[in-house]
The first five atom37 places (N, CA, C, CB, O) and aatype in JSON, in Angstrom:
{
  "aatype": [20, 20, 20, 20, 20, 20, 20, 20, 20, 20, 20, 20, 20, 20, 20, 20, 20, 20, 20, 20, 20, 20, 20, 20, 20, 20, 20, 20, 20, 20, 20, 20, 20, 20, 20, 20, 20, 20, 20, 20, 20, 20, 20, 20, 20, 20, 20, 20, 20, 20, 20, 20, 20, 20, 20, 20, 20, 20, 20, 20, 20, 20, 20, 20, 20, 20, 20, 20, 20, 20, 20, 20, 20, 20, 20, 20, 20, 20, 20, 20, 20, 20, 20, 20, 20, 20, 20, 20, 20, 20],
  "atom_mask": [
    [1, 1, 1, 1, 1],
    [1, 1, 1, 1, 1],
    [1, 1, 1, 1, 1],
    [1, 1, 1, 1, 1],
    [1, 1, 1, 1, 1],
    [1, 1, 1, 1, 1],
    [1, 1, 1, 1, 1],
    [1, 1, 1, 1, 1],
    [1, 1, 1, 1, 1],
    [1, 1, 1, 1, 1],
    [1, 1, 1, 1, 1],
    [1, 1, 1, 1, 1],
    [1, 1, 1, 1, 1],
    [1, 1, 1, 1, 1],
    [1, 1, 1, 1, 1],
    [1, 1, 1, 1, 1],
    [1, 1, 1, 1, 1],
    [1, 1, 1, 1, 1],
    [1, 1, 1, 1, 1],
    [1, 1, 1, 1, 1],
    [1, 1, 1, 1, 1],
    [1, 1, 1, 1, 1],
    [1, 1, 1, 1, 1],
    [1, 1, 1, 1, 1],
    [1, 1, 1, 1, 1],
    [1, 1, 1, 1, 1],
    [1, 1, 1, 1, 1],
    [1, 1, 1, 1, 1],
    [1, 1, 1, 1, 1],
    [1, 1, 1, 1, 1],
    [1, 1, 1, 1, 1],
    [1, 1, 1, 1, 1],
    [1, 1, 1, 1, 1],
    [1, 1, 1, 1, 1],
    [1, 1, 1, 1, 1],
    [1, 1, 1, 1, 1],
    [1, 1, 1, 1, 1],
    [1, 1, 1, 1, 1],
    [1, 1, 1, 1, 1],
    [1, 1, 1, 1, 1],
    [1, 1, 1, 1, 1],
    [1, 1, 1, 1, 1],
    [1, 1, 1, 1, 1],
    [1, 1, 1, 1, 1],
    [1, 1, 1, 1, 1],
    [1, 1, 1, 1, 1],
    [1, 1, 1, 1, 1],
    [1, 1, 1, 1, 1],
    [1, 1, 1, 1, 1],
    [1, 1, 1, 1, 1],
    [1, 1, 1, 1, 1],
    [1, 1, 1, 1, 1],
    [1, 1, 1, 1, 1],
    [1, 1, 1, 1, 1],
    [1, 1, 1, 1, 1],
    [1, 1, 1, 1, 1],
    [1, 1, 1, 1, 1],
    [1, 1, 1, 1, 1],
    [1, 1, 1, 1, 1],
    [1, 1, 1, 1, 1],
    [1, 1, 1, 1, 1],
    [1, 1, 1, 1, 1],
    [1, 1, 1, 1, 1],
    [1, 1, 1, 1, 1],
    [1, 1, 1, 1, 1],
    [1, 1, 1, 1, 1],
    [1, 1, 1, 1, 1],
    [1, 1, 1, 1, 1],
    [1, 1, 1, 1, 1],
    [1, 1, 1, 1, 1],
    [1, 1, 1, 1, 1],
    [1, 1, 1, 1, 1],
    [1, 1, 1, 1, 1],
    [1, 1, 1, 1, 1],
    [1, 1, 1, 1, 1],
    [1, 1, 1, 1, 1],
    [1, 1, 1, 1, 1],
    [1, 1, 1, 1, 1],
    [1, 1, 1, 1, 1],
    [1, 1, 1, 1, 1],
    [1, 1, 1, 1, 1],
    [1, 1, 1, 1, 1],
    [1, 1, 1, 1, 1],
    [1, 1, 1, 1, 1],
    [1, 1, 1, 1, 1],
    [1, 1, 1, 1, 1],
    [1, 1, 1, 1, 1],
    [1, 1, 1, 1, 1],
    [1, 1, 1, 1, 1],
    [1, 1, 1, 1, 1]
  ],
  "atom_positions": [
    [[30.59, 26.15, 24.19], [30.63, 24.87, 23.74], [30.0, 23.39, 25.05], [32.36, 24.82, 23.27], [29.52, 22.27, 24.9]],
    [[30.35, 24.17, 26.12], [30.47, 23.18, 27.35], [29.04, 23.55, 27.82], [31.85, 23.48, 28.6], [28.2, 22.67, 28.0]],
    [[28.71, 25.26, 28.07], [27.16, 25.36, 28.62], [26.18, 24.52, 27.35], [26.61, 27.34, 28.79], [25.35, 23.62, 27.43]],
    [[26.58, 25.09, 26.51], [25.57, 24.22, 25.73], [25.26, 23.22, 25.61], [25.56, 24.2, 24.91], [24.07, 22.93, 25.5]],
    [[26.64, 21.96, 25.6], [26.25, 20.89, 25.5], [26.05, 20.08, 27.28], [27.28, 20.3, 24.42], [25.8, 18.93, 27.64]],
    [[26.28, 21.18, 27.9], [25.91, 20.81, 29.73], [23.85, 21.13, 29.29], [27.07, 22.71, 31.52], [23.06, 20.19, 29.37]],
    [[23.46, 22.31, 28.95], [22.33, 22.38, 29.2], [21.34, 21.36, 27.99], [22.13, 23.9, 29.29], [20.22, 20.89, 28.13]],
    [[22.24, 21.3, 26.9], [21.65, 19.82, 26.26], [21.24, 18.44, 26.81], [22.53, 19.38, 25.47], [20.18, 17.82, 26.86]],
    [[22.64, 18.18, 27.26], [22.57, 16.49, 28.52], [21.48, 17.04, 29.49], [24.48, 16.0, 29.8], [20.57, 16.21, 29.56]],
    [[21.29, 17.94, 30.14], [20.51, 18.38, 30.85], [18.69, 18.56, 30.9], [21.11, 19.26, 30.83], [17.8, 18.54, 31.75]],
    [[18.83, 18.75, 29.35], [17.47, 18.55, 28.39], [17.05, 17.19, 28.46], [17.7, 18.88, 26.78], [15.97, 16.76, 28.86]],
    [[18.08, 16.55, 27.98], [17.82, 14.73, 28.18], [17.17, 14.29, 28.69], [18.53, 13.94, 28.64], [16.01, 13.9, 28.57]],
    [[18.26, 14.31, 29.72], [17.73, 13.66, 30.99], [16.0, 13.97, 31.4], [18.76, 14.28, 32.23], [15.03, 13.23, 31.31]],
    [[16.07, 14.76, 31.67], [15.0, 15.94, 31.76], [14.04, 14.86, 31.16], [15.27, 17.62, 30.8], [13.61, 13.89, 31.79]],
    [[13.75, 15.2, 29.8], [12.51, 14.28, 29.01], [11.93, 12.99, 29.32], [12.88, 13.96, 27.78], [10.79, 12.56, 29.49]],
    [[13.69, 12.29, 29.37], [13.77, 10.68, 29.46], [13.08, 10.25, 30.65], [15.29, 10.09, 29.53], [12.47, 9.19, 30.76]],
    [[13.31, 11.7, 32.06], [13.11, 11.2, 33.16], [10.98, 11.2, 32.92], [14.08, 12.31, 34.53], [10.31, 10.29, 33.41]],
    [[10.48, 12.11, 32.3], [9.08, 12.66, 32.23], [8.22, 11.82, 31.32], [9.08, 14.15, 31.72], [7.03, 11.57, 31.53]],
    [[9.14, 11.27, 29.97], [8.68, 10.62, 29.3], [7.83, 8.83, 30.12], [9.89, 10.66, 28.33], [8.18, 7.88, 30.82]],
    [[6.52, 9.37, 29.36], [6.23, 7.82, 29.46], [6.7, 6.46, 29.02], [5.35, 7.73, 29.11], [6.88, 6.13, 27.85]],
    [[6.91, 5.56, 30.28], [7.37, 4.26, 29.73], [6.57, 3.68, 29.12], [7.79, 3.42, 30.51], [5.45, 3.32, 29.47]],
    [[7.56, 3.43, 27.34], [7.11, 2.51, 26.37], [7.95, 0.99, 26.34], [7.25, 3.29, 24.97], [7.97, 0.19, 25.41]],
    [[8.69, 0.85, 27.8], [9.02, -0.17, 27.39], [8.47, -1.38, 27.97], [10.13, -0.11, 27.4], [9.12, -2.42, 28.04]],
    [[7.19, -1.25, 28.43], [6.47, -2.15, 28.83], [5.16, -2.41, 27.77], [6.15, -1.78, 30.2], [4.04, -2.74, 28.14]],
    [[5.48, -2.23, 26.66], [4.3, -2.15, 25.41], [3.68, -3.47, 25.78], [4.91, -2.1, 23.56], [2.46, -3.46, 25.57]],
    [[4.24, -4.85, 26.38], [4.11, -6.13, 26.16], [2.6, -6.25, 27.67], [5.98, -7.1, 26.34], [1.87, -7.22, 27.88]],
    [[2.62, -5.26, 28.22], [2.07, -5.28, 29.17], [0.33, -4.81, 28.51], [2.95, -4.37, 30.23], [-0.77, -5.27, 28.79]],
    [[0.71, -3.83, 27.67], [-0.82, -3.22, 26.92], [-0.98, -4.39, 25.89], [-0.73, -1.4, 25.96], [-0.12, -4.86, 25.15]],
    [[-2.69, -4.84, 26.06], [-2.98, -5.69, 24.88], [-3.72, -5.21, 24.21], [-3.41, -6.84, 25.02], [-4.67, -4.91, 24.92]],
    [[-4.05, -4.67, 22.39], [-4.65, -3.68, 21.58], [-5.56, -5.02, 21.06], [-3.57, -2.63, 20.4], [-5.05, -6.14, 20.97]],
    [[-6.87, -4.76, 20.75], [-7.57, -5.75, 19.99], [-7.0, -6.76, 19.73], [-7.97, -5.41, 18.96], [-6.85, -7.1, 18.56]],
    [[-6.39, -7.7, 21.07], [-6.39, -9.07, 20.53], [-4.83, -9.07, 20.95], [-6.9, -9.37, 18.75], [-4.36, -9.69, 21.9]],
    [[-4.37, -8.53, 20.37], [-2.4, -8.56, 20.13], [-1.48, -7.87, 21.31], [-1.85, -7.48, 18.55], [-2.4, -7.33, 21.92]],
    [[-0.68, -7.63, 21.81], [0.22, -6.89, 21.91], [0.39, -5.5, 21.42], [0.94, -7.5, 21.59], [0.25, -5.18, 20.24]],
    [[0.67, -4.76, 22.32], [0.49, -3.45, 21.33], [1.57, -2.99, 21.56], [-0.63, -2.34, 21.53], [2.23, -2.97, 22.6]],
    [[1.94, -2.33, 19.75], [3.4, -1.67, 19.39], [3.71, -0.48, 20.44], [3.41, -0.99, 17.73], [3.39, -0.05, 21.55]],
    [[4.4, -0.28, 19.52], [5.42, 0.75, 20.64], [4.65, 2.27, 20.37], [7.56, 0.85, 20.06], [5.11, 3.14, 21.11]],
    [[3.75, 2.66, 19.61], [3.19, 3.79, 19.25], [2.09, 3.59, 20.35], [2.78, 3.95, 17.67], [1.83, 4.41, 21.24]],
    [[1.42, 2.22, 20.14], [0.48, 1.94, 20.53], [0.02, 1.88, 22.66], [0.54, 0.75, 19.64], [-0.88, 2.17, 23.46]],
    [[1.74, 1.15, 22.56], [1.96, 1.71, 24.19], [1.79, 3.33, 24.89], [3.5, 1.41, 24.47], [1.06, 3.99, 25.64]],
    [[2.93, 3.41, 24.1], [2.78, 5.12, 24.17], [2.36, 6.31, 23.88], [3.25, 5.49, 24.05], [2.94, 7.35, 24.19]],
    [[0.78, 6.18, 22.96], [-0.47, 6.4, 22.97], [-1.19, 6.36, 24.94], [-1.05, 5.13, 21.79], [-1.32, 7.12, 25.89]],
    [[-1.4, 5.09, 24.6], [-2.34, 4.3, 25.77], [-1.35, 5.39, 27.59], [-1.83, 1.59, 25.59], [-1.88, 6.04, 28.49]],
    [[-0.03, 5.1, 27.34], [0.47, 5.51, 28.54], [0.27, 7.26, 28.59], [2.09, 4.94, 28.64], [0.27, 8.02, 29.56]],
    [[0.14, 7.5, 27.4], [0.12, 8.99, 27.66], [-1.39, 9.57, 27.9], [0.8, 9.76, 26.37], [-1.59, 10.78, 27.91]],
    [[-2.08, 8.95, 28.02], [-3.75, 8.97, 28.04], [-3.35, 8.61, 29.56], [-4.94, 7.7, 26.88], [-4.42, 8.67, 30.17]],
    [[-2.32, 8.26, 30.46], [-2.92, 7.55, 31.91], [-3.36, 6.67, 31.98], [-3.73, 7.96, 32.57], [-3.95, 6.44, 33.03]],
    [[-3.35, 5.56, 30.84], [-4.04, 4.17, 30.86], [-3.44, 3.51, 31.6], [-4.16, 3.43, 29.73], [-2.22, 3.67, 31.58]],
    [[-4.04, 2.48, 32.61], [-3.35, 1.22, 33.17], [-3.13, 0.05, 32.07], [-4.28, 0.61, 34.39], [-3.75, -0.13, 31.03]],
    [[-2.25, -0.54, 32.53], [-1.77, -1.87, 31.68], [-3.14, -3.01, 31.73], [-0.15, -2.66, 32.54], [-3.75, -3.21, 32.78]],
    [[-3.42, -3.54, 30.72], [-4.31, -4.39, 30.57], [-5.14, -4.32, 28.9], [-5.2, -4.11, 31.84], [-4.56, -3.65, 28.05]],
    [[-5.8, -4.68, 28.7], [-7.04, -5.26, 27.49], [-7.09, -4.08, 27.3], [-8.61, -6.13, 27.76], [-7.11, -3.17, 28.13]],
    [[-7.12, -4.04, 25.81], [-7.59, -2.15, 25.56], [-8.11, -2.35, 24.07], [-5.91, -0.64, 25.6], [-7.31, -2.9, 23.31]],
    [[-9.5, -1.91, 23.49], [-9.93, -2.22, 22.27], [-9.99, -0.56, 21.72], [-11.43, -3.19, 22.29], [-10.68, 0.39, 22.08]],
    [[-9.12, -0.68, 20.87], [-9.14, 0.61, 20.3], [-10.23, 0.38, 18.53], [-7.17, 1.13, 20.12], [-10.06, -0.59, 17.79]],
    [[-11.15, 1.39, 18.27], [-12.3, 1.53, 17.57], [-12.48, 2.53, 16.62], [-13.18, 1.62, 18.35], [-11.5, 3.27, 16.65]],
    [[-13.04, 2.77, 16.04], [-13.34, 4.44, 15.11], [-14.14, 5.34, 16.49], [-14.92, 4.22, 13.21], [-14.26, 6.57, 16.54]],
    [[-14.58, 4.46, 17.4], [-15.5, 5.2, 18.09], [-14.23, 6.0, 19.57], [-17.02, 3.88, 18.66], [-14.42, 6.99, 20.29]],
    [[-13.37, 5.34, 19.53], [-12.34, 5.32, 20.41], [-11.37, 4.83, 21.18], [-12.52, 5.54, 20.77], [-10.59, 4.29, 20.4]],
    [[-11.0, 4.72, 22.21], [-10.59, 3.32, 22.95], [-11.32, 2.86, 24.17], [-9.18, 3.37, 23.4], [-12.13, 3.6, 24.73]],
    [[-11.16, 2.19, 24.4], [-12.01, 1.72, 25.62], [-11.28, 0.28, 26.05], [-13.8, 1.49, 25.18], [-10.89, -0.62, 25.31]],
    [[-11.24, 0.38, 27.38], [-10.92, -1.01, 28.08], [-11.64, -2.22, 28.47], [-10.52, -0.78, 29.08], [-12.48, -2.18, 29.37]],
    [[-11.31, -3.52, 27.72], [-12.17, -4.24, 28.25], [-12.1, -5.35, 29.58], [-12.47, -4.73, 27.25], [-10.97, -5.69, 29.94]],
    [[-13.1, -5.81, 30.19], [-12.91, -7.1, 31.28], [-13.19, -8.22, 30.68], [-13.81, -7.11, 32.55], [-13.36, -8.74, 29.57]],
    [[-13.17, -8.45, 32.09], [-12.81, -10.42, 31.64], [-14.63, -10.92, 31.05], [-12.17, -11.88, 33.9], [-14.95, -11.75, 30.2]],
    [[-15.34, -10.18, 31.78], [-16.39, -10.33, 31.01], [-16.93, -10.1, 29.49], [-16.92, -9.85, 31.57], [-17.86, -10.74, 28.99]],
    [[-16.23, -9.15, 28.91], [-16.36, -8.8, 27.01], [-15.07, -9.74, 26.86], [-16.06, -6.65, 26.2], [-14.6, -9.31, 25.8]],
    [[-14.07, -10.94, 27.36], [-13.25, -11.77, 26.75], [-14.08, -12.61, 26.03], [-12.4, -12.43, 27.6], [-13.94, -12.73, 24.81]],
    [[-15.4, -13.53, 26.98], [-15.98, -14.55, 26.28], [-16.56, -14.17, 24.86], [-17.0, -15.1, 27.12], [-16.75, -13.01, 24.48]],
    [[-16.74, -15.04, 24.32], [-17.63, -15.1, 23.33], [-18.74, -15.2, 23.27], [-17.49, -15.68, 22.79], [-19.05, -16.38, 23.45]],
    [[-19.67, -14.49, 23.08], [-21.77, -14.94, 22.93], [-21.74, -16.49, 21.97], [-23.1, -13.18, 21.46], [-21.42, -16.74, 20.81]],
    [[-22.34, -17.47, 23.31], [-22.56, -18.72, 22.31], [-23.57, -18.75, 21.48], [-22.74, -19.89, 22.93], [-24.5, -17.95, 21.51]],
    [[-23.49, -19.46, 20.86], [-25.45, -19.08, 19.62], [-26.07, -20.56, 20.4], [-25.32, -19.4, 16.67], [-25.35, -21.31, 21.06]],
    [[-27.29, -20.73, 20.19], [-27.83, -21.56, 20.66], [-28.32, -22.45, 19.45], [-28.7, -21.02, 21.52], [-28.89, -22.08, 18.43]],
    [[-28.05, -23.41, 19.73], [-28.18, -24.02, 18.16], [-29.6, -25.43, 18.37], [-26.12, -24.92, 17.54], [-30.31, -25.98, 17.52]],
    [[-29.5, -25.6, 19.94], [-30.59, -26.53, 19.99], [-31.82, -26.11, 20.09], [-30.47, -27.31, 20.91], [-31.91, -24.92, 20.38]],
    [[-33.19, -26.92, 19.9], [-34.68, -26.0, 20.23], [-35.09, -25.91, 18.97], [-34.6, -24.37, 20.95], [-34.67, -26.74, 18.16]],
    [[-35.67, -25.26, 18.71], [-36.66, -24.55, 17.18], [-36.3, -23.63, 16.58], [-37.98, -23.98, 17.31], [-35.98, -22.63, 17.22]],
    [[-36.24, -23.64, 15.4], [-35.84, -22.46, 14.25], [-37.44, -21.87, 14.58], [-35.37, -23.1, 12.18], [-38.55, -22.34, 14.32]],
    [[-37.03, -20.7, 15.24], [-38.51, -20.03, 14.72], [-38.59, -18.09, 14.16], [-39.68, -20.25, 16.37], [-37.75, -17.22, 14.38]],
    [[-39.67, -17.99, 13.56], [-39.67, -17.03, 12.84], [-40.58, -16.17, 12.64], [-39.42, -17.33, 12.01], [-41.65, -16.79, 12.69]],
    [[-40.86, -14.53, 12.36], [-42.65, -14.08, 12.36], [-42.74, -14.15, 10.86], [-43.21, -12.23, 13.07], [-41.99, -13.49, 10.14]],
    [[-43.58, -14.87, 10.44], [-44.44, -14.05, 9.15], [-46.0, -12.74, 9.66], [-45.31, -15.7, 8.06], [-47.01, -12.81, 10.36]],
    [[-45.35, -11.74, 8.82], [-46.69, -10.83, 9.39], [-47.37, -10.69, 11.14], [-47.98, -11.54, 8.5], [-48.48, -10.55, 11.66]],
    [[-46.3, -10.78, 11.48], [-46.68, -10.58, 13.04], [-46.94, -12.38, 14.06], [-48.5, -9.47, 12.94], [-47.07, -12.52, 15.28]],
    [[-46.94, -13.45, 12.99], [-47.2, -14.91, 12.88], [-46.06, -15.16, 13.76], [-47.2, -15.66, 11.34], [-44.96, -14.72, 13.42]],
    [[-46.17, -15.69, 14.65], [-44.78, -16.54, 15.38], [-45.4, -18.54, 14.47], [-44.96, -16.41, 18.21], [-46.42, -19.24, 14.48]],
    [[-43.58, -18.65, 13.66], [-43.8, -19.64, 12.81], [-42.32, -20.42, 13.61], [-43.89, -19.15, 10.94], [-41.29, -19.84, 13.94]],
    [[-42.69, -22.02, 13.76], [-42.23, -22.31, 14.35], [-41.63, -23.69, 13.24], [-42.94, -22.23, 15.55], [-42.35, -24.17, 12.37]],
    [[-40.28, -24.12, 13.51], [-40.18, -26.02, 12.94], [-40.66, -26.63, 13.77], [-38.74, -26.89, 12.72], [-40.73, -27.86, 13.68]]
  ]
}
């Protein structure tokens, strides 16, 4: 009985030592929100560094600072369109 308990305690300690740290879930940002424990564990298991990540149907990708700014629509100037390869503008 003692040897079984000792083996179980050693196995538990070994699993805790080699399990990726999910206590740092706030260090991961996934799709604009703090990562859940499952998301943080998945990213940590993939050896992903902390930071901003996007998860979509194509997989996971890291978001750079260049991608954080949203594109600005041009509102000034003329509105133009093409009809039969002829450019028409207001």
